[in-house]
Every structure is written in structure tokens, then in C-alpha cells.
C-alpha positions in Angstrom: 125.3 95.4 101.3 128.1 98.0 100.6 125.4 100.6 100.6 124.4 99.4 104.1 127.9 100.1 105.5 128.8 96.6 105.9 132.5 95.6 106.1 134.0 94.0 102.8 135.4 91.5 105.4 131.9 90.1 105.7 130.9 90.7 102.3 133.3 88.7 100.7 132.5 85.2 102.3 128.8 86.1 101.8 129.5 86.6 98.2 131.3 83.3 98.2 128.7 81.3 99.7 126.0 82.9 97.4 127.8 82.6 94.1 126.4 80.1 92.0 123.5 78.8 94.3 120.1 78.6 92.6 116.5 79.1 94.5 112.9 78.8 93.5 109.8 79.8 95.2 106.4 78.5 94.3 103.8 80.7 94.7 100.0 79.7 95.3 97.3 81.4 94.8 93.4 80.8 96.1 92.1 79.7 99.4 92.0 76.4 101.1 88.9 74.5 100.4 86.9 74.7 103.9 88.0 78.0 105.0 85.1 79.7 106.9 86.9 83.2 106.3 86.5 83.7 102.7 82.6 83.8 102.4 82.5 86.0 105.5 84.8 88.7 103.6 82.5 88.3 100.4 79.6 88.8 102.4 80.9 92.2 103.8 82.1 93.4 100.3 78.7 92.3 99.1 76.7 94.3 101.8 78.9 97.4 101.3 78.2 97.4 97.5 74.4 96.9 98.4 74.5 99.5 100.5 76.6 102.0 98.1 73.7 101.1 95.4 70.9 101.5 98.1 72.5 105.1 98.7 71.9 106.2 94.9 69.2 107.8 94.2 68.9 106.5 90.8 70.2 102.9 91.7 72.0 101.2 88.9 71.3 101.9 85.0 
């Protein structure tokens, strides 16, 4: 906050409020079941991969 040029009279009360406080964040990964977007994105990615292999003269080895 000091580096951003915020005056000390605003920084001090903020420090008092925040000092000793704790927080947690729960991170979830994955997708919701029944969502229709992931299969579409998978199909688009797979189509691009298939097209790149088809463009190769030798294919996959």
C-alpha cells in the first residue's frame, strides 16, 4: 500500500483490522456433471489433432 502511494493514516487502520486475521480458500477442480460445454471443447480439440495428423505426409509412427 505504501508503494502505491496510499497515505499512512489509511494504511494504519487497515493493518489493525487485518492483523491476526486468517482466511481459507477452497479450490475445486473439474467440471460439473451434466455440463454440455466440456464434450464440445473435447470434440474441437480432438478435431484439430486429427486434422494435424491428416496434414502430415507420414501420419503417426
